N, C-alpha and C positions, 0 to 999 in steps of 0.2 A: 168741694168736689165739682168738677166741670160736668156739664150736661152734654148730651149728644149734640145739641145745637151749637154749643160752644166750640166743639171740635172742628167745625167748618169755618169758624171765624179766622180771618187772616192774622198772622203773627207779624207784628211791626217791630223792627230792631232799629233803635236810634244810635247813630255813631256821632260822638262829639269831635269837633275839629281840633287838631293839635297845632294849629297855626300859631297860637299865642305861646305855646311851649317852645316851639322851634325858634321863634323870634327872641325869647329870653336866653337861649343857649346858642347864639350864633358864633362864628369864628373870630369876631373882632377882638376878644380878650387874648387870643393867641398872639396877635400882632403886638399888643402891648407887653406881654410877657417876654416875647423875643427881644424887644427893644431893651427891656430891663436886664435880661440875661447878657445881652451884648455889652451893655454899659458896665456891668459888674466884671465881665471878663476883661474889658479894657482896663478897669481899675486894678485888678489883680496883676495884670501884665506890667503896669507901671510900677506897682509896689515890688514886683519880683526883680525888675531891672534896677531899681534904686537900692534895695536892701543889701546886696553884696557889697556895694561901695561903702555904705554906712558901717557894715560889719568890719570891713577891712580897716577903716579909719579908727574904729574903737579898739580893734585888736592891736593896731600899731601903737596906740597910746598906752595900752596895758604893757606891751612888750618894752617900750621905751622907759616906762616907769619902774620896771622890775630891776632888782638889785642882784639877781642871781644869774644874769646872762653872761656867758663866757664870750670873750672876744673883744670886749671893750669898745673903743671908738671904731667906727666903720663896720658895725656888726651886720649891716645889710649890704655890704659891698659886693658879696658874691653869694652864690647859692650852694648849699651843701646837701648831700644826700643823707645826712645824719639827722634823725628827728630828735628834738629837744623838748622835754616836758617841763613847763614852767610851773612847778608845784607850788612855789611860794608867791607866784604872781597874784595880785588882787583879782577876785572874782568879778564878773560883770553880768548883769541881768539881761535876760531876753535875747542874748546872743550865744549860740552854741559854741562850746569850746572846740577849737580846731583840732583835727586829728593829728596834724603834723605841722610844725613850724620850721621853716627852712632858713638857715643862715650859714655864714661861712664857718667851716669847721676849724678848730684850733690847729694852727700850723706849728712847725718846729720852732719858728721864731716867737711863738706865743709863750713858750716855756720860760719861766722867770728864774733868775738867779738871786739868791738872798745872801747879802754880805754885810751890810751895815746893821747896826744894832736895832734901829727902828724897823728895818725890813724883817729881821729875825723875830722881833717882838710881834709883828703882824702875823708871821707864820705860826708863832706859838699860840696866838689867839685862835687861829684857824684850827689848830690841833685840839685846842680845848673845846671848841664847838663840835668837832668831830667826836670827841669822847662823850659829850653830852648826848649827841644824836644816836650813838651806838650803845648807850647805857654802860659806859666804861669809865665813869668819872673816878672810880676807885682803882682802876687798872692802868691809867695813862697819866704820866707825869712828864712835864716839859720844862726845860731850863735853857735859857740863853747863856752860853759859855763862850770864852774867847775863841774856841775852835769852831763855833757854829751853834747848832741847836741840838740839844741832847734830849732824846725821847725815850723814856723808860716805860716798858710794858711789863707789869708785875702782877703777882697773885693778889687776891684779897682774902678776907676771912671766910668767904663762902665758895670762891671759885679758884681753882688752880689752873695755871696756863698749860701745864703739861701734867700728865699722869706721873705720880711719884716714881722716880727711878727709870723714866722712859722719855722718849721724844715724841710721844703721841699728843697732838695738840687738841685742846678743848675747843668745841664749836664756837663758843662765845668769843674766844680770842682769835679764831680763824676769821670771824666776821670783822673783828677790830682790825686785824692786819690787812684784810681786803680793802676796808675803807681807807686805811692809811696809804695803801699802794695807789689807790685812785687819786689821792691828793698829791702824793709825792711824785707821781708821774709828771706833774706839771712843774716840778722843781728841777732846775738844771744842776743844782749842787750834787756832788757825789756823796754816797753813804758808806758808813762802816757799820756792820751788823756784828754784835758780840753777844755771846751767851754766858750766863752766870748761874752758879748754884749756891746753895748754902754750904755750911761746913760739915754737914753730916757725912761721915765716911761712907764711900760707896766703892766697892771692889768685888768683882766676881772672879770665877776661876780663870777667866781669860785675861785678867788684868785690866778689865774695863773699869774706869774710875770716873771721877767728877770732870776730868779734862775731856774725856771722850763724850760724856753726857752733855756738857755745856756746848761742845762743838757740834754734836748732832742736833741739838735744839736750835742753835744759831743757823745751821744749814736748813733745817725745817722751816724756820721763819723766812729765810731768804727764798725758799721755794714757793711759799705761799705768796709772798710779795710779788715775785716775778710772774707767777701764774695769774695774779690779779691785775696785771697791767703795768707794773713798774719795769722799765727797761732793764735788761740784764746788765748792760754796760754802766748803769747808774750806781751799781754797788761796787765799791772799790776794794773792800776787804770783808771777809767773814772770819771771825776769830773766836777761840775758846778761852775763857777766863777762869773757869772752875770757880773756886771760892776765894781767889786772891784779891778781889776788888769788892768787898762787901759794902752794902749801903749802911748797914748797922754793925760796925766792927765790935761793938760791945755786946751784940747778940748774934754771934756767928751762925746760930741755928735758926734764926728768924726767917720766916717765909718771905719777908721783904727783900732778902738777898737773892732770891730766885727770880730771875728776870731776863728779858731780852732788851738790849739797848740799841737804838738807832742814832747814830751821830751824823747829822747833816753838816758837812764840812764847808766852811767858807773857802773862797778861792785861795786865800793865803795859806790856810791849813792844808788844803789839798796839794799846793805847790811844795810845802815843806815835807809832806808825806812822800811825794813822788821823788824828791831829792834824796830821801833816805835810801831808796833802792836804785838810784841812777848811777851812771858810770863814775860820778865823783866819789862815791863811797864803795863801789864794788866793781872790779874789773874782771873781764872774762878773757882768758888767754886762748887764742884759737889753736895753739899747738897741742899735741897729744900729751897726755900725762903718763909717765912711765911708772910702772909698779915695781917697786924694789923689794925683792925677796929678803926677808930678815935673815941674818946670819945665825945659824944654829951652832951653839957652842957645844963642845964635847961634854958628855955627861959627867966625866970624871974630873972636869976642871973645877977647881974650888970657886965658890961664889962669894 
């Protein structure tokens, strides 16, 4: 406790100098940091300029190495507005996949005609790959025949192409026909589409039978093909075959007989087909045709 005398003693306050503290925290470090930041910025700018060129070169190598590019030689001759996804191209690390790759779009001249047996065999292999890709190995059968390529689309043990007794198409077969249309659109050959049924008798009160049913199914298949991209002029004929052309004659009721067939015609087969309906076989007379009223005999005349 302070005494009365202590209260009159002067109070001395000592203040320490902060000169040393200020010297330790001077602004010299800011200059060094600014130099460092400027150097890093320059480095990033250089990398930013160089990186797109490196990416372009690596992307070009991947594109050239791909086997699924349409257009063949001269693929980079022109620029197309159609984006193409290279799903089967090899992946490359550290380079982002481009959102769009531009190249010349397929032109009408790129559509190929298949006439020789090796060409038709190559087309048959393409159809087999398509069947595998669409889970339709049991539903698609392909044969090289003298007239061209015969493509059979048929039922299997678990899936029917059409509902029984109708032309309502199953979604699985709609997917298959859509995939076929996209490939056949690149084929210059003309097609014949035919519908087939089994021998189960079918007739309703209107007289609708297997001929009508097979014809409606063939027309339904044609409609799906055209809507999926196959040019309408690429189909030369749609025909109804009913049950007169069974795949298994010994089993007329077999589901294998229910099918849609696509016949890819060679140029020679197409020429023969056109000659059948040309003026060499049928002539049209421009003159009017007179209708002759049959003569009615008297009722009492002996017959």
